[in-house]
C-alpha positions in Angstrom: 0.0 0.0 0.0 2.7 2.4 1.0 4.8 1.5 -2.1 1.8 2.2 -4.4 1.3 5.6 -2.7 4.9 6.5 -3.2 4.7 5.4 -6.8 1.7 7.8 -7.3 3.5 10.6 -5.5 6.6 10.1 -7.7 4.3 10.2 -10.8 2.8 13.6 -9.9 6.4 14.9 -9.7 7.2 13.7 -13.2 7.0 15.3 -16.6 4.5 12.6 -17.6 2.1 14.2 -15.1 2.6 17.9 -15.4 3.4 18.3 -19.1 0.0 17.2 -20.3 -1.6 19.6 -17.8 0.7 22.4 -19.0 -0.4 21.7 -22.6 -4.1 21.9 -21.7 -3.5 25.2 -19.9 -1.6 26.5 -22.9 -4.4 25.5 -25.4 -7.5 26.0 -23.4 -6.9 28.3 -20.4 -4.0 30.8 -20.6 -1.4 30.6 -23.4 0.8 33.1 -21.6 0.8 31.2 -18.3 1.5 28.0 -20.2 4.3 29.7 -22.2 6.0 31.0 -19.1 6.0 27.5 -17.6 7.1 25.8 -20.8 10.2 28.0 -21.1 11.3 27.5 -17.5 10.6 23.7 -17.5 12.4 23.2 -20.9 15.5 24.9 -19.5 15.3 23.0 -16.3 15.1 19.6 -18.1 18.1 20.5 -20.3 20.1 21.6 -17.4 19.2 18.5 -15.3 20.3 16.3 -18.2 23.6 18.1 -18.5 24.3 18.0 -14.7 23.6 14.3 -14.5 26.3 13.7 -17.0 28.8 16.0 -15.4 28.4 14.5 -12.0 27.7 10.9 -13.3 26.8 9.8 -9.8 25.3 6.4 -9.1 21.8 5.8 -7.9 21.8 4.4 -4.3 20.8 0.9 -5.2 23.7 0.6 -7.6 26.2 0.8 -4.7 24.2 -0.3 -1.6 22.7 -3.8 -1.6 20.5 -2.9 1.4 18.6 -0.3 -0.7 15.6 -1.9 -2.4 14.9 -0.6 -5.9 11.2 -0.5 -6.8 12.1 0.3 -10.4 15.4 0.2 -12.4 17.0 3.1 -14.3 20.3 3.2 -16.1 20.7 7.0 -16.0 22.8 8.7 -13.4 21.2 10.0 -10.2 22.6 13.4 -9.3 20.6 15.7 -9.2 17.2 14.2 -8.9 15.1 15.2 -11.9 11.9 14.6 -10.1 12.9 16.8 -7.2 14.2 19.5 -9.5 11.3 19.4 -11.9 8.6 19.3 -9.2 10.2 22.3 -7.5 10.0 24.3 -10.7 6.6 23.1 -12.0 4.8 23.2 -8.7 6.6 26.3 -7.6 5.3 28.1 -10.7 1.8 27.0 -9.8 2.3 28.6 -6.4 3.7 31.8 -7.9 0.7 32.0 -10.4 -1.9 31.3 -7.7 -0.4 33.7 -5.1 -2.5 32.0 -2.3 -1.2 30.7 1.0 -3.3 27.5 0.8 -1.8 26.8 -2.7 1.7 27.3 -1.4 1.1 24.9 1.5 0.0 22.3 -1.1 3.0 23.1 -3.3 5.5 22.6 -0.4 3.8 19.4 0.7 3.8 17.9 -2.8 7.4 18.8 -3.6 8.5 17.4 -0.2 6.6 14.2 -0.7 8.0 13.8 -4.3 11.5 13.9 -2.8 10.6 11.4 -0.1 9.1 9.1 -2.7 12.3 9.0 -4.8 14.3 8.1 -1.7 11.8 5.4 -0.7 11.7 3.9 -4.2 15.5 3.7 -4.1 16.0 6.0 -7.1 17.9 8.7 -5.3 19.9 9.4 -2.1 18.9 12.2 0.2 21.8 14.3 -1.1 20.6 13.9 -4.7 17.1 14.9 -3.7 18.4 18.0 -1.8 20.5 18.9 -4.8 17.5 18.6 -7.1 15.4 20.8 -4.8 18.1 23.4 -4.5 18.8 23.6 -8.2 15.0 23.7 -9.0 14.4 26.6 -6.5 17.5 28.5 -7.8 16.3 28.1 -11.4 12.8 29.3 -10.5 14.1 32.3 -8.6 16.5 33.2 -11.4 13.7 32.8 -14.0 11.4 35.1 -12.1 14.1 37.7 -11.6 15.2 37.7 -15.3 11.7 37.5 -16.8 10.9 41.3 -16.7 14.3 41.9 -18.3 14.7 39.2 -20.8 11.1 38.9 -22.1 10.8 42.6 -23.2 14.3 42.5 -24.7 13.5 39.3 -26.6 10.2 40.5 -27.9 11.7 43.7 -29.2 14.0 41.8 -31.5 13.0 40.9 -35.1 11.5 37.5 -35.6 14.5 36.3 -37.5 16.8 37.4 -34.7 14.6 35.6 -32.1 14.8 32.4 -34.2 18.5 32.7 -34.5 18.9 33.2 -30.8 16.8 30.2 -30.1 19.1 28.1 -32.3 22.2 29.5 -30.6 20.9 28.8 -27.1 19.8 25.3 -27.9 23.0 24.6 -29.7 25.1 25.8 -26.8 23.3 23.5 -24.4 23.6 20.6 -26.8 27.3 21.2 -27.3 27.9 21.3 -23.6 26.0 18.0 -23.2 27.9 16.5 -26.1 31.2 17.3 -24.4 29.9 15.7 -21.2 29.0 12.6 -23.1 32.3 12.5 -24.9 34.1 12.7 -21.5 32.3 9.5 -20.5 32.6 7.6 -23.7 34.7 4.5 -23.5 34.2 4.4 -19.8 31.6 1.6 -19.1 29.7 1.5 -15.9 31.5 -0.3 -13.1 30.6 -4.0 -13.1 28.9 -3.7 -9.7 26.7 -0.9 -10.9 25.7 -2.7 -14.1 24.9 -5.9 -12.1 22.7 -4.0 -9.7 20.7 -2.4 -12.6 20.2 -5.9 -14.1 19.2 -7.5 -10.8 16.6 -4.8 -10.3 15.1 -5.7 -13.7 16.7 -2.9 -15.7 18.9 -2.9 -18.8 22.4 -1.3 -18.9 22.6 1.2 -21.7 25.7 3.0 -22.9 26.0 6.7 -22.1 24.6 8.6 -25.2 23.5 12.0 -26.3 19.9 10.8 -26.9 18.4 12.3 -23.8 20.4 15.5 -24.3 19.0 15.6 -27.9 15.5 15.2 -26.6 15.9 17.9 -24.0 17.6 20.5 -26.3 15.2 19.7 -29.1 12.3 20.5 -26.8 14.0 23.7 -25.7 14.5 24.7 -29.4 10.9 23.9 -30.3 9.6 25.9 -27.3 11.7 29.0 -28.0 11.1 29.1 -31.7 7.4 28.1 -31.5 6.6 30.8 -28.9 8.6 33.4 -30.8 6.5 32.6 -33.9 3.3 32.6 -31.9 4.0 36.0 -30.4 4.8 37.4 -33.8 1.7 36.0 -35.5 -0.6 36.9 -32.6 -1.1 35.1 -29.3 -3.7 32.5 -29.1 -6.9 33.7 -27.5 -7.9 30.7 -25.4 -11.4 32.0 -24.7 -14.6 30.6 -26.2 -17.3 28.2 -25.2 -16.4 25.1 -23.2 -17.3 23.0 -26.3 -14.8 24.9 -28.5 -12.1 24.6 -25.9 -12.6 20.9 -25.5 -12.6 20.4 -29.3 -9.0 21.7 -29.4 -7.8 18.8 -27.2 -8.2 15.8 -29.5 -7.0 17.8 -32.5 -3.9 19.0 -30.7 -3.0 15.6 -29.2 -3.7 13.9 -32.5 -1.1 16.0 -34.2 1.4 15.4 -31.4 0.7 11.6 -31.6 1.3 11.6 -35.4 4.7 13.2 -34.9 5.6 10.8 -32.2 4.6 7.7 -34.2 6.6 8.9 -37.2 9.5 9.4 -34.8 9.2 5.8 -33.5 9.7 4.5 -37.0 12.4 7.0 -37.9 14.9 5.5 -35.4 16.7 6.4 -32.2 19.7 8.3 -33.6 20.5 11.5 -31.8 19.5 13.7 -34.8 16.2 11.9 -35.1 15.4 12.3 -31.4 16.4 16.0 -31.6 14.2 16.7 -34.6 11.2 14.8 -33.3 11.2 16.6 -30.0 11.7 19.9 -31.8 8.7 19.2 -34.1 6.6 18.1 -31.1 7.3 21.3 -29.2 6.8 23.4 -32.4 3.4 21.7 -33.0 2.3 22.3 -29.4 3.4 25.9 -29.2 2.7 27.2 -32.8 1.3 24.5 -35.1 -1.7 23.5 -33.0 -2.7 27.1 -32.2 -2.6 27.9 -36.0 -4.8 24.8 -36.7 -7.3 25.9 -34.0 -7.6 29.3 -35.5 -7.9 28.0 -39.1 -10.7 25.6 -38.0 -12.6 28.3 -36.1 -11.9 26.7 -32.7 -10.0 29.8 -31.4 -9.0 33.3 -32.3 -5.7 35.1 -32.3 -4.9 38.2 -30.3 -3.4 41.0 -32.4 0.4 40.6 -32.6 2.6 43.3 -31.3 3.9 44.0 -34.8 0.4 44.2 -36.2 -0.8 46.4 -33.3 2.1 48.8 -33.8 1.4 49.1 -37.5 -2.3 49.7 -36.9 -1.5 52.4 -34.4 0.8 54.1 -36.8 -1.9 53.8 -39.5 -4.4 55.4 -37.2 -2.0 58.2 -36.4 -1.4 58.9 -40.1 -5.1 59.0 -40.8 -5.7 61.5 -38.0 -2.9 63.8 -39.2 
C-alpha cells in the first residue's frame, strides 16, 4: 500500500504528469501562463540532463545492496530530476496562484515527491536535496530575469529571435555532447551494471539521446513561442465545447509526430528533430490549426498592433 502511494506521488512529480496539464493550460486556459512555464521547464530539463552527465553519480541501489529498488534506471542520479522538476513546476503553480493555501499544497507535494524518490531507491537524500536546491534556484532566477529578458527578446525581429533560439539550444547541446564525450569509452563499473540488471533494468551506454530530446524540446519551445508572439497570441477563450474540441485535434497532431519518430529510429539527430517538431506543434502549429478551424482566435500581434496604431495616427494627421 505504501509503495503504491509512493509510486503515485513520484508520478505527480514527473514530466509525464505535469506536461499534459501544461499543454491543456496553454491551449484552453491561458497561453501566456503556459508559455511561461514551458520555457522554464524546458531549460530545467536540459540543465538537469547536463548536470547528471557532469556528476555521473550512481543511484543508491547501484552501490548499496541494502537499498531496495522499486524500479530500475540506467541514467545517473545526481541531481534528482523529479525533485528539480517538481520544485520548478509546482513552484510556478504557487507563484501563479499567489495564495497561501496553494503554497502549502506546493510545499507538501514537492517534499513528498523527494521522499518518494528516496523510498523507491532511485535517489539518495543528497541527490534529492541537490534537485530541490537547483530547482528553486532556477525558479528564482527565471522570475528575476523575466521582466528583463522577455521585453528584450520580444523587441528583436523574428529572424533574430529564431537565430537566438538556435544558438541557445546549440550551446546547451554542445555542452551536453562534451559531457557525453568525456564519459565515452568508460563503461559503468561492473557492480553498478549488475545492480541495474538484478533490479530488472537494462544497462545502456551513455549517449546523447536524452540530451538531444531535452535540447530539441528547448529549441521547439523557444522558436514556437517566438513565432506565436509574432503571429498573434492564441486567445484561449470561447465556449467550453470549442475549448474541449481543441484537445483531441492537438493531441492527434502530437501523436502523429511521435509515431513517425518511432519509425524513424533512435539516432540523436532523429530524437532531436522529433522533439523539436513536437514542441513546435504544441506551441505554434496546433494554435494555428485551432484558428484555421474556427476553434480559437488570435490576439493581435505586437507587430500588427504597432502598424495599426501608426496607421491610425497617419489617418488623423
